[in-house]
C-alpha positions in Angstrom: 34.1 92.8 46.3 32.3 90.4 44.1 28.8 89.3 45.1 28.3 85.5 45.1 25.2 84.5 43.2 23.4 81.2 43.7 22.8 79.1 40.9 19.0 78.3 41.2 19.7 75.0 39.5 22.3 74.1 42.0 22.2 76.4 45.0 24.7 74.6 46.9 26.9 73.6 44.1 27.8 70.3 42.6 29.7 68.3 45.2 26.9 66.7 46.9 25.5 64.3 44.3 22.7 64.7 41.7 19.5 64.6 44.0 20.0 68.3 45.2 20.2 70.0 41.9 18.4 70.4 38.7 14.6 69.4 39.2 15.7 68.4 42.6 17.0 71.8 43.7 14.9 73.1 46.7 12.5 76.0 46.7 13.9 78.7 49.1 10.5 80.4 50.2 7.3 79.6 51.8 4.3 80.9 49.9 0.5 81.1 49.6 -0.7 81.3 46.2 -4.3 82.4 45.4 -6.3 83.6 42.3 -4.2 81.6 40.0 -4.9 81.1 36.3 -7.0 78.0 35.5 -7.6 76.2 32.1 -10.9 74.3 32.4 -12.7 74.6 35.5 -12.2 73.5 39.1 -15.1 71.2 40.1 -17.4 72.6 42.8 -18.0 69.2 44.3 -14.2 68.8 45.0 -13.7 70.0 48.7 -10.7 69.2 50.9 -7.1 69.5 50.9 -4.4 67.6 48.9 -1.2 67.5 50.9 2.3 66.4 49.6 5.4 65.7 51.7 8.9 65.8 50.4 12.6 66.9 51.0 13.6 70.5 50.7 17.0 71.1 52.2 17.8 74.5 53.5 21.5 74.5 53.9 24.6 72.8 52.1 24.8 69.2 53.4 27.8 67.8 55.3 28.4 65.0 52.6 26.8 63.3 49.8 23.0 64.0 49.9 20.2 61.6 49.9 16.6 62.8 49.5 15.6 61.2 52.9 18.0 63.9 54.3 16.2 67.0 53.2 14.0 69.0 55.5 10.5 68.1 55.1 8.3 70.5 53.2 4.5 70.2 52.7 2.8 71.5 49.5 -0.8 71.7 49.6 -3.9 72.6 47.5 -6.9 73.5 49.5 -10.2 73.2 47.4 -13.5 75.1 48.5 -16.4 76.0 46.4 -14.5 75.7 43.1 -11.6 77.7 44.4 -8.1 76.7 45.3 -5.4 78.0 47.5 -1.9 76.5 47.1 0.6 76.6 50.0 4.1 75.5 50.9 5.8 75.4 54.3 8.6 73.5 56.0 7.7 71.1 58.6 9.6 72.7 61.6 11.0 69.6 63.4 13.5 69.8 66.3 16.4 69.4 63.7 14.9 72.2 61.5 14.8 74.7 64.4 18.5 73.7 65.5 19.8 74.4 62.0 17.8 77.6 61.8 19.5 78.8 64.8 22.9 77.8 63.5 22.1 79.0 60.0 24.1 75.9 58.8 23.8 72.0 58.5 24.5 70.5 61.9 23.3 66.9 60.9 24.8 64.3 58.7 22.9 62.3 56.0 22.1 58.7 55.8 24.9 58.0 53.5 27.4 58.9 56.3 25.8 57.9 59.3 23.1 55.8 61.4 20.1 56.8 63.5 21.3 57.1 67.0 24.9 58.1 66.6 25.8 61.1 68.9 29.0 61.9 67.1 27.5 62.3 63.6 23.7 62.9 64.4 21.0 62.1 61.8 18.2 64.4 61.3 14.7 63.2 61.9 13.2 65.5 58.8 9.6 64.1 58.8 9.8 64.4 55.1 8.5 61.1 53.9 4.8 60.6 54.4 1.7 62.6 55.4 -1.5 61.3 56.6 -4.7 62.8 58.2 -5.6 61.9 61.8 -7.4 63.4 64.8 -7.9 66.6 62.9 -4.3 67.2 61.9 -2.0 66.3 59.3 0.7 64.0 60.6 4.2 64.2 58.9 6.4 61.3 59.5 10.0 59.9 58.5 10.9 56.7 56.9 13.3 55.6 59.6 10.7 55.9 62.2 11.1 59.2 63.8 8.8 61.6 65.8 5.3 62.2 64.2 4.8 65.9 63.6 1.3 67.4 63.7 0.7 70.1 61.1 -2.5 72.3 60.6 -3.8 70.9 57.3 -5.0 74.3 55.9 -2.3 76.7 57.2 0.6 74.1 57.2 1.7 75.6 60.4 3.7 73.0 62.4 1.8 72.3 65.7 4.5 70.3 67.3 5.5 66.7 67.9 2.9 64.1 68.8 4.8 62.5 71.7 1.5 61.1 73.1 1.7 58.7 69.9 4.8 57.5 71.4 5.3 55.5 74.8 9.0 56.5 75.6 11.4 59.1 74.3 13.5 56.6 72.2 10.5 55.1 70.4 9.3 56.2 67.0 6.6 55.9 64.4 7.1 54.7 60.7 6.1 56.3 57.7 3.0 54.7 56.2 1.0 54.3 59.4 -2.7 53.5 58.5 -5.9 55.2 59.6 -9.1 53.2 59.8 -11.5 56.1 58.7 -14.6 54.0 60.1 -13.2 53.8 63.7 -10.7 56.7 63.6 -8.0 54.5 64.9 -4.2 54.7 63.7 -2.1 51.7 63.4 1.8 52.0 63.0 5.0 50.2 63.4 8.2 51.4 64.9 11.6 49.7 63.8 15.4 49.6 64.6 18.7 47.7 65.1 18.1 46.3 68.4 15.9 43.5 69.7 12.9 43.0 69.3 13.5 45.0 66.0 10.0 46.1 65.6 7.1 47.3 67.6 3.5 47.6 66.6 1.0 50.2 68.0 -2.5 51.5 67.8 -3.7 55.1 68.5 -7.2 56.1 69.2 -9.2 58.6 67.2 -8.3 61.2 69.9 -4.5 60.7 69.3 -4.0 58.7 72.3 -1.8 55.6 72.5 -3.9 52.6 73.5 -1.9 49.6 72.5 1.9 49.0 71.6 3.5 45.5 71.7 7.0 44.2 70.7 7.4 42.0 67.4 10.3 39.9 67.4 12.1 39.6 64.1 15.1 37.4 63.3 17.4 40.5 63.0 17.5 44.1 61.9 15.2 44.8 59.0 14.3 47.8 56.9 10.6 47.7 56.3 8.7 50.5 54.8 4.9 49.8 54.7 2.2 47.9 56.4 -1.5 47.3 55.8 -4.6 46.9 57.9 -8.1 45.2 57.6 -11.1 45.6 59.7 -9.8 43.2 62.4 -6.0 42.8 61.7 -3.0 44.5 60.8 -0.3 43.1 58.4 3.5 43.6 59.3 6.3 43.2 56.9 9.5 41.2 57.2 11.5 41.6 54.0 15.2 40.2 53.4 16.3 43.7 53.2 18.7 44.8 56.4 21.5 46.7 57.3 24.9 45.2 56.4 26.3 44.2 59.9 29.9 45.3 59.3 28.9 48.7 58.1 26.4 49.1 61.0 29.0 48.4 63.4 31.2 51.1 61.6 28.4 53.5 61.9 27.4 53.4 58.4 24.0 52.9 56.5 24.4 50.1 53.8 21.5 48.3 52.6 21.7 44.4 51.9 19.2 42.3 50.0 19.1 38.4 50.4 17.0 36.5 47.6 17.5 33.2 49.5 15.4 34.4 52.3 11.5 34.6 52.3 9.4 37.6 52.5 7.3 37.2 55.7 3.8 38.9 56.1 2.8 39.0 59.8 -1.0 38.9 60.4 -1.8 40.2 64.0 -5.2 41.1 65.4 -5.7 44.9 65.8 -5.0 44.9 69.5 -3.4 41.5 69.7 -0.6 40.3 71.9 2.9 39.8 70.6 2.4 36.0 70.4 -0.9 36.2 68.5 0.9 37.2 65.2 0.9 34.6 62.3 3.7 34.6 59.8 3.1 33.7 56.1 6.0 33.2 53.8 6.4 34.3 50.2 9.0 34.7 47.6 11.9 36.9 48.6 11.4 40.4 47.4 10.5 43.8 48.9 7.4 45.8 49.1 7.8 49.6 49.2 4.1 50.3 49.1 0.8 48.6 49.8 -2.4 49.7 48.0 -4.9 48.1 50.5 -5.9 45.0 52.2 -9.2 43.4 53.5 -10.8 40.2 54.7 -12.6 37.6 52.6 -14.3 34.7 54.5 -11.0 33.0 56.2 -8.6 35.0 53.9 -6.6 38.2 54.2 -6.2 39.7 50.8 -3.4 42.3 50.2 -2.6 44.2 47.1 0.8 46.0 46.7 3.6 47.1 44.5 6.1 44.3 44.7 9.7 45.0 43.9 11.2 43.0 41.0 14.8 41.8 42.1 17.5 42.5 39.7 19.0 39.6 37.8 22.4 38.7 36.1 22.4 38.0 32.3 22.1 34.2 33.2 18.7 34.7 35.1 20.0 34.3 38.5 19.4 37.0 41.2 21.8 39.8 41.6 21.5 40.7 45.3 24.0 43.5 45.2 22.4 45.2 42.3 18.8 44.8 44.1 20.2 46.4 47.3 21.7 49.4 45.4 18.3 49.9 43.7 16.5 49.9 47.0 19.1 52.2 48.6 18.8 54.7 45.6 15.0 54.6 45.6 15.3 53.1 41.9 11.9 51.3 41.7 11.1 48.4 39.4 7.7 47.2 40.8 4.6 45.2 39.6 0.9 45.1 40.8 1.0 41.9 43.1 -1.7 40.1 45.1 -1.0 38.2 48.4 -3.5 35.7 50.1 -3.2 34.3 53.6 -5.8 31.9 54.8 -6.1 32.3 58.6 -8.0 28.9 59.0 -5.8 26.5 57.0 -2.5 28.4 57.1 -2.1 28.4 53.2 -1.0 31.4 51.3 -0.5 32.3 47.8 0.9 35.4 45.5 0.4 36.3 42.0 1.3 39.1 39.6 -1.7 41.2 38.4 0.2 43.0 35.7 3.6 41.9 34.5 4.0 44.8 31.9 4.1 48.1 33.7 6.3 49.5 36.4 3.9 51.2 38.6 4.3 52.7 42.1 3.1 55.2 44.8 -0.6 54.1 44.8 -3.7 55.7 46.2 -7.3 54.9 46.4 -10.4 55.8 48.3 -9.2 55.9 51.7 -12.7 55.7 53.1 -12.3 52.1 52.2 -8.8 51.5 54.1 -9.0 48.1 55.5 -12.2 47.1 53.4 -12.4 45.9 49.8 -11.5 48.4 47.3 -11.5 47.8 43.5 -9.7 50.9 41.9 -6.2 52.3 42.5 -4.4 55.3 41.2 -0.6 55.0 40.6 2.3 56.6 38.9 4.0 55.2 35.9 7.6 54.8 37.2 10.6 55.8 35.1 13.8 53.9 35.9 15.3 57.1 37.6 14.9 58.3 41.1 11.6 59.9 41.6 10.8 60.2 37.8 7.2 59.5 37.5 6.2 60.3 33.9 2.5 59.6 34.0 -0.3 58.5 36.3 -2.7 55.5 35.8 -5.9 53.7 37.0 -6.1 50.0 37.9 -8.9 47.6 38.6 -7.1 45.9 41.4 -9.5 42.9 41.2 -8.7 41.9 37.7 -5.3 43.7 37.2 -6.8 45.7 34.3 -5.1 49.0 33.5 -8.2 50.9 32.8 -6.9 54.4 31.9 -3.7 56.7 32.1 -2.4 60.2 31.2 0.8 62.0 30.6 1.3 65.3 29.1 4.9 64.4 27.9 6.4 61.4 29.4 10.0 62.3 28.6 9.9 65.6 30.4 7.1 65.4 33.0 7.6 64.8 36.7 4.4 63.9 38.4 4.0 63.9 42.2 2.1 61.0 44.0 -1.7 61.4 42.8 -4.5 61.1 45.4 -8.0 60.1 44.9 -10.7 62.7 46.3 -14.2 61.6 46.5 -16.7 63.9 45.1 -19.0 65.6 47.6 -22.0 63.5 46.5 -20.0 60.3 46.0 -22.1 57.7 44.1 -19.6 55.0 43.4 -16.0 54.0 44.6 -14.4 56.0 41.6 -16.8 58.9 41.7 -14.5 61.7 42.6 -11.2 63.3 41.3 -7.6 62.5 41.1 -5.2 65.6 42.1 -1.6 65.8 41.4 1.2 68.2 40.8 3.3 68.1 37.7 6.3 69.8 36.6 7.2 70.0 32.7 11.0 70.3 32.5 11.0 71.1 28.9 8.6 73.8 29.1 9.6 74.8 32.6 6.0 74.9 33.7 4.3 73.9 37.0 0.8 72.7 37.1 -1.7 71.2 39.7 -3.9 69.0 37.5 -7.4 67.7 38.3 -8.7 64.6 36.6 -12.1 62.8 36.8 -11.2 59.6 38.4 -13.6 57.6 36.4 -11.3 58.0 33.3 -8.0 59.6 33.2 -7.7 59.2 29.4 -9.7 62.3 28.8 -7.0 64.4 30.6 -7.2 67.0 33.1 -10.7 68.7 33.7 -8.5 71.6 35.3 -5.0 72.8 35.2 -4.0 75.4 37.7 -1.0 77.2 36.5 1.7 77.9 39.3 4.6 80.4 39.1 7.2 78.2 40.6 8.5 74.5 40.3 7.8 72.0 43.0 10.7 69.7 43.5 10.0 65.9 43.1 9.0 64.5 46.5 7.5 61.5 48.3 4.0 60.9 49.6 0.6 62.6 49.5 -2.9 62.3 51.2 -6.3 63.7 50.6 -8.0 65.1 53.8 -11.9 65.6 53.6 -13.5 68.4 55.3 -14.9 66.3 58.0 -11.2 65.1 58.8 -10.0 68.6 59.3 -9.8 70.2 62.7 -12.2 67.5 64.3 -11.5 65.0 67.2 
């Protein structure tokens, strides 16, 4: 009898699309890596844990695969006194456990079905974002699912955080925001039924303290939000489900360039009718950098999608919708201003030359003014980030950047980690996983955040590849296991 041998570059075969093979093929095992070889030296004033979430499917899918379908897997780098331990574990969601019992895929993907369908259930994979709150790492899913708490050191799944939600059918979006001064977490929930969005606040102990409906004109597909010291900023973009496809139970994204982007400013614990909407040019924002208050104004800096155009310069809405659905990003650094006193608003592009995305910054400044951001240089290919860069978001100046080999390197979302004795906003390090597909080498790289141009101060050499993924965070020692 011939033994079937899996192809490590296409463990499920080639029938499910390109994003489950090659560099995207999943790793099969959980691991803990210690005493890894290091080129350079790990800084001793770098203490905490870098966490990165992403899809890592366990079983052959039931149809064409999209990265939002894959089981969530956290990869981490825990730094302590000049040493690092690297781990990876699946986020063991309800769906993960059901499929583990069945030893096969029992859920459908977003290309075949919709959230809420009972005949073709869609799995909440908790694979999109990760953020530190109330002592735990919180893994969340882009379609507003159940937040899962994970031990930030061992990566053991602690269970769903139902106390973040006020009823069984409610959910929590990816990209909730934590105010590290108060410990509060702000989030939104969204869906295809009226009021189409909800907004909530969770206190520093992980208890829901505020949740209100936010009525939108129809179903929307928002991805991010922002907070300031006293307000939250919710997004209403001209991106939504195609109604005919939705009624047929399918997920199809529509973009309408004739509609405005609206940003809604609501007091942190404000009532539904206290939200104020400001209109801007029709576009899409996948990811916000930060927001803050300046006198009567709210300032928000983000990566703003560039809508596709026809050769004659008119907007190509179908192409834009396909780009959004396929996670193909063409974004520019953008600043929005909203005056709460006069009602006036404005927007401006800060750098028209570079396609940059997946930003990080010193999260101790979330909701307060921040000057520096660290992002990926985005290649026009799904999750292909071929370098990292630093920006002054006040001026739009690209201050420094780095890539080992832009043609072959795949970077993860970089994250800023403050030095123990932080003396300035950019006094610290940038931590990132990077795979070199030409050399077939995986590294964890550490940079001096003040100047990326000098290259990594330390390269930790790893024995296996980390597949491209989504979002990351940094948890400082005082954020871990505290209430």
